[in-house]
C-alpha positions as CSV (number, residue, x, y, z in Angstrom):
1,M,0.0,0.0,0.0
2,I,1.2,3.5,-0.9
3,V,-0.4,6.6,0.6
4,T,0.6,10.0,-0.8
5,L,0.3,13.3,1.1
6,R,0.7,16.6,-0.6
7,G,1.5,19.9,1.2
8,T,1.8,18.1,4.6
9,T,3.9,18.2,7.7
10,S,6.0,15.5,9.5
11,A,3.5,15.5,12.4
12,A,0.6,14.9,10.0
13,V,2.6,12.0,8.4
14,N,3.1,10.4,11.8
15,N,-0.7,10.8,12.5
16,R,-1.5,9.2,9.2
17,M,0.7,6.2,10.0
18,V,-1.1,5.8,13.3
19,T,-4.4,5.8,11.5
20,L,-3.1,3.2,9.0
21,R,-2.1,0.9,11.8
22,Q,-5.5,1.2,13.3
23,E,-7.4,0.7,10.0
24,Q,-5.2,-1.8,8.2
25,G,-3.7,-3.7,11.2
26,V,-0.2,-2.6,10.2
27,V,2.1,-2.7,13.2
28,S,5.4,-1.2,14.1
29,L,6.2,-3.8,16.8
30,G,9.5,-5.5,16.2
31,R,11.1,-2.6,14.4
32,V,14.7,-2.6,15.7
33,L,15.9,0.7,14.4
34,T,15.2,3.8,12.4
35,L,17.1,3.9,9.1
36,V,17.3,7.4,7.7
37,I,18.3,7.4,4.0
38,L,19.6,10.6,2.4
39,A,19.3,10.7,-1.4
40,R,19.9,13.4,-3.9
41,D,17.2,12.3,-6.4
42,E,14.4,9.9,-7.1
43,D,16.5,7.3,-8.8
44,S,18.9,7.1,-5.8
45,A,16.0,7.0,-3.4
46,E,14.2,4.1,-5.2
47,R,17.5,2.2,-5.5
48,A,18.1,2.7,-1.7
49,I,14.5,1.7,-0.8
50,T,14.9,-1.5,-2.8
51,V,18.1,-2.4,-0.9
52,A,16.5,-1.4,2.4
53,N,13.5,-3.6,1.8
54,V,15.7,-6.6,1.2
55,A,17.8,-5.8,4.3
56,S,14.6,-5.4,6.4
57,H,14.0,-9.1,6.5
58,E,17.1,-9.3,8.7
59,H,16.7,-5.9,10.3
60,P,13.1,-4.7,10.5
61,A,13.2,-0.9,10.6
62,R,11.3,2.3,10.0
63,V,12.9,3.6,6.9
64,L,12.8,7.4,6.5
65,V,14.0,8.6,3.0
66,V,14.8,12.3,2.8
67,L,15.4,13.7,-0.7
68,A,17.4,16.8,-1.5
69,D,15.4,20.0,-1.2
70,A,13.7,21.2,-4.4
71,G,14.6,24.8,-3.9
72,D,13.0,26.0,-7.2
73,Q,9.5,25.2,-5.9
74,P,7.1,26.8,-3.4
75,P,7.9,25.9,0.2
76,G,6.3,22.8,1.5
77,L,6.6,19.1,2.1
78,D,5.2,16.2,0.1
79,A,5.4,12.7,1.6
80,E,4.7,9.1,0.7
81,I,4.0,6.2,3.2
82,R,4.7,2.7,2.0
83,V,3.6,-0.4,4.0
84,G,3.0,-4.0,3.2
85,G,4.4,-5.4,0.0
86,H,5.9,-2.0,-0.9
87,A,8.1,-1.9,2.2
88,G,9.5,-5.4,2.8
89,A,9.4,-6.1,6.5
90,S,9.6,-2.4,7.3
91,E,7.5,0.7,6.9
92,V,8.9,3.3,4.5
93,V,8.3,7.1,4.6
94,V,9.6,9.2,1.7
95,L,9.9,12.9,2.4
96,R,10.2,15.4,-0.5
97,P,10.9,18.8,0.9
98,R,10.8,21.9,-1.4
99,G,11.4,25.6,-1.3
100,G,13.9,25.4,1.6
101,A,11.9,23.0,3.8
102,G,14.7,20.5,3.6
103,L,17.5,22.8,4.8
104,T,17.1,21.4,8.3
105,P,16.4,17.7,7.6
106,D,16.7,16.8,11.3
107,T,13.5,18.7,12.0
108,L,11.7,16.7,9.3
109,V,12.6,13.3,10.6
110,Q,12.4,14.1,14.4
111,P,8.6,13.5,14.7
112,L,8.9,10.2,12.8
113,L,11.7,8.5,14.8
114,L,10.8,5.4,16.7
115,P,11.0,6.0,20.4
116,D,13.9,4.3,22.2
117,A,15.3,2.8,19.0
118,P,18.8,3.4,17.6
119,I,19.1,5.7,14.5
120,V,21.3,4.7,11.5
121,A,22.0,7.3,8.8
122,W,22.8,6.1,5.3
123,W,24.0,8.4,2.5
124,A,22.8,6.6,-0.6
125,D,25.0,8.5,-3.0
126,E,27.4,11.4,-2.4
127,P,28.2,11.5,1.4
128,A,28.3,14.5,3.6
129,A,31.8,16.1,3.9
130,A,31.8,15.2,7.6
131,P,29.0,12.7,8.3
132,S,29.3,13.1,12.1
133,K,28.7,16.8,11.8
134,D,25.7,16.6,9.4
135,P,22.3,17.4,11.0
136,I,21.2,13.8,10.5
137,G,24.6,12.4,11.4
138,T,24.6,14.1,14.8
139,M,21.4,12.2,15.6
140,A,22.7,8.8,14.5
141,Q,24.5,6.1,16.4
142,R,25.8,4.7,13.1
143,R,26.6,6.6,9.9
144,I,27.0,4.6,6.7
145,T,28.4,6.1,3.5
146,D,28.8,4.6,0.1
147,S,32.0,5.9,-1.4
148,L,31.5,3.7,-4.5
149,R,28.5,5.9,-5.5
150,A,30.5,9.1,-5.0
151,R,31.8,11.1,-8.0
152,A,35.4,10.7,-6.9
153,P,35.6,7.5,-4.7
154,R,39.3,7.7,-3.7
155,A,39.1,11.4,-2.9
156,T,35.9,10.7,-0.9
157,L,37.8,8.1,1.2
158,A,40.4,10.7,2.0
159,A,37.7,13.1,3.1
160,L,36.0,10.4,5.2
161,A,39.4,9.6,6.9
162,A,40.0,13.3,7.7
163,S,36.5,13.7,9.3
164,Y,36.2,10.2,10.8
165,A,34.3,9.9,14.1
166,P,33.3,6.7,16.0
167,G,30.2,5.3,14.4
168,D,31.3,6.0,10.8
169,S,31.5,3.2,8.3
170,D,31.3,2.7,4.5
171,L,29.6,0.0,2.4
172,A,32.9,-0.5,0.5
173,W,34.4,-1.8,3.8
174,A,31.7,-4.6,4.0
175,G,32.6,-5.3,0.4
176,V,36.0,-6.7,1.4
177,T,34.9,-8.9,4.2
178,M,35.2,-12.1,2.3
179,W,38.7,-11.2,1.0
180,R,39.8,-10.4,4.6
181,S,38.4,-13.7,5.8
182,V,40.2,-15.9,3.2
183,L,43.5,-14.1,3.7
184,A,43.3,-14.3,7.5
185,A,42.5,-18.0,7.3
186,A,45.5,-18.6,4.9
187,L,47.8,-16.9,7.4
188,D,46.5,-19.1,10.2
189,E,47.9,-22.2,8.4
190,P,51.6,-23.4,8.5
191,P,54.3,-22.4,7.8
192,F,53.9,-19.5,10.2
193,E,56.4,-17.3,8.5
194,P,56.1,-13.5,8.8
195,V,54.8,-11.5,5.8
196,T,57.5,-9.1,4.5
197,S,55.4,-7.1,2.0
198,A,52.0,-7.1,0.3
199,A,50.4,-5.8,-2.9
200,V,46.8,-5.4,-3.9
201,A,45.9,-5.3,-7.6
202,G,42.7,-4.1,-9.2
203,S,40.7,-1.0,-10.2
204,A,42.4,2.3,-9.9
205,T,39.3,4.0,-8.6
206,R,37.2,1.4,-6.7
207,P,37.4,2.2,-3.0
208,T,37.5,-1.5,-1.9
209,I,41.1,-1.7,-3.1
210,P,42.6,1.0,-0.8
211,L,40.5,-0.2,2.1
212,L,41.8,-3.7,1.7
213,A,45.3,-2.4,1.3
214,G,44.9,-0.2,4.4
215,W,43.7,-3.2,6.4
216,L,46.8,-5.2,5.4
217,A,49.1,-2.3,6.3
218,A,47.4,-1.9,9.7
219,R,47.4,-5.6,10.6
220,L,50.7,-6.7,9.1
221,R,52.8,-3.5,9.6
222,V,54.7,-4.2,6.4
223,P,55.0,-2.2,3.1
224,V,51.9,-2.5,1.0
225,T,51.4,-1.2,-2.5
226,I,48.4,-0.8,-4.8
227,R,48.8,-1.9,-8.5
228,P,46.1,-0.8,-10.9
229,D,45.6,-3.4,-13.6
230,G,42.6,-2.2,-15.6
231,S,40.1,-4.5,-13.9
232,D,36.9,-3.1,-12.3
233,A,37.3,-4.6,-8.9
234,I,39.9,-6.4,-6.7
235,S,41.8,-8.9,-8.9
236,K,44.7,-10.1,-6.8
237,V,46.4,-9.9,-3.4
238,V,50.0,-11.1,-2.9
239,L,51.5,-11.6,0.5
240,D,55.3,-12.1,0.3
241,R,57.0,-14.3,2.8
242,G,60.1,-16.5,3.0
243,P,58.8,-19.9,1.8
244,G,57.0,-18.3,-1.0
245,P,54.1,-15.9,-1.5
246,I,50.4,-16.3,-0.7
247,T,48.4,-15.3,-3.8
248,L,44.7,-14.8,-3.9
249,A,43.6,-14.0,-7.5
250,R,40.2,-13.6,-9.1
251,A,39.8,-13.2,-12.9
252,Q,37.7,-10.4,-14.3
253,G,34.0,-11.3,-14.1
254,S,34.5,-14.5,-12.2
255,D,33.0,-15.4,-8.8
256,V,35.8,-17.9,-8.0
257,A,39.3,-17.0,-6.8
258,V,42.4,-19.2,-6.7
259,L,44.4,-19.3,-3.5
260,S,48.0,-20.3,-4.2
261,R,50.6,-21.2,-1.5
262,A,54.2,-22.5,-1.9
263,G,54.3,-26.3,-1.7
264,R,50.6,-26.8,-1.7
265,P,48.0,-27.4,-4.5
266,D,46.0,-24.4,-5.6
267,Q,42.6,-24.1,-4.0
268,E,39.5,-22.6,-5.6
269,V,37.5,-20.3,-3.3
270,N,34.0,-18.9,-3.8
271,L,34.6,-15.2,-3.8
272,P,31.8,-13.3,-5.6
273,R,31.4,-9.5,-5.6
274,R,29.0,-8.7,-2.7
275,A,25.6,-7.3,-3.5
276,I,24.9,-4.0,-1.8
277,E,22.0,-5.6,0.1
278,N,24.4,-7.9,1.8
279,C,26.8,-5.1,2.6
280,L,24.0,-3.0,4.2
281,M,22.8,-6.0,6.2
282,E,26.4,-6.5,7.5
283,E,26.7,-2.9,8.5
284,L,23.4,-2.9,10.4
285,R,24.5,-5.9,12.5
286,R,26.6,-3.7,14.8
287,L,26.0,-0.2,16.2
288,D,29.3,0.1,18.1
289,P,32.3,1.9,16.6
290,D,34.2,-0.3,14.1
291,V,37.8,0.3,15.2
292,T,39.2,-2.0,12.5
293,Y,37.5,0.1,9.8
294,E,38.9,3.2,11.3
295,Q,42.5,1.8,11.1
296,A,42.0,0.5,7.6
297,L,40.5,3.8,6.4
298,K,43.4,5.9,7.8
299,E,46.1,3.5,6.7
300,S,44.6,3.5,3.2
301,L,45.9,7.1,2.7
302,T,49.5,6.0,3.3
303,V,49.5,3.1,0.7
304,P,51.2,4.1,-2.5
305,V,49.5,3.6,-5.8
306,L,52.0,2.5,-8.5
307,E,51.8,3.2,-12.2
308,P,49.6,0.7,-14.0
309,D,52.6,-1.2,-15.2
310,G,54.0,-1.5,-11.7
311,S,56.9,0.8,-12.3
312,G,57.7,4.4,-11.7
313,A,56.9,6.8,-8.9
314,P,53.8,6.0,-6.9
315,A,50.7,8.1,-7.5
316,R,49.1,10.2,-4.7
317,P,47.2,7.7,-2.6
318,D,44.3,10.1,-2.1
319,A,43.9,10.9,-5.8
320,P,40.4,10.4,-7.3
């Protein structure tokens, strides 16, 4: 069911939701959090709603979508309430401010927040310059960005590192969880020789590459480099050590990677690129500060990016 309200207020939207629950039997019991999605346009909003609806089956929430203010229209607020089949296991409210009504988005969402429930903010496209200082960000216990959707992903990572505050995270970080798991498991097997250096190959712009490299630098405390190779994602990680390197490589377009270790047969590992729905579900599982992400994010700025052929002076690590 979709209910559209024109020229309304947040308080009126909340009252209409109460009426819907009484008339249709729709309940908000079991909602574990309020997810506030900030989107710049209708396309971004619809994409984020689709993702949130899938994630809601693991994390039932009240989803509040705030679009960018339409400043060229008369002041006011239009809203849309989605429940039932249009909202997954959640209830969705889309707020469309205009004429300056969206300049203070915190006042728009305040009457619609679930009482005594944590607040998570998600920037569905271009993130705020400093998420923790954004009006919505200051209300949230968890702030999720999506640097992959930003116009300059690597420069966005640099800005997020400079403004980091406990509670910040990025969907690109959840995107490297499986790579981190496989590499950590490989290092837990004999021979237990120390890693002397590491390299991550892949896209020159995808933010998962510097985050994975930053994690390796933070955990192993060895020199790490990024080697662009023309692919559109992570393609290979090499951990150098005495008996021979550990190599985890995935061909372009494949969901299977090959783990190679000296003196042992190669092993195929299921390693597909993670869907954004799975990344969001992972991020919603914890509301405490992610210290490991903080370390990886800050270390990512120190990892040199070599020329595509692997030679020459490193590029600036914070370049877009």
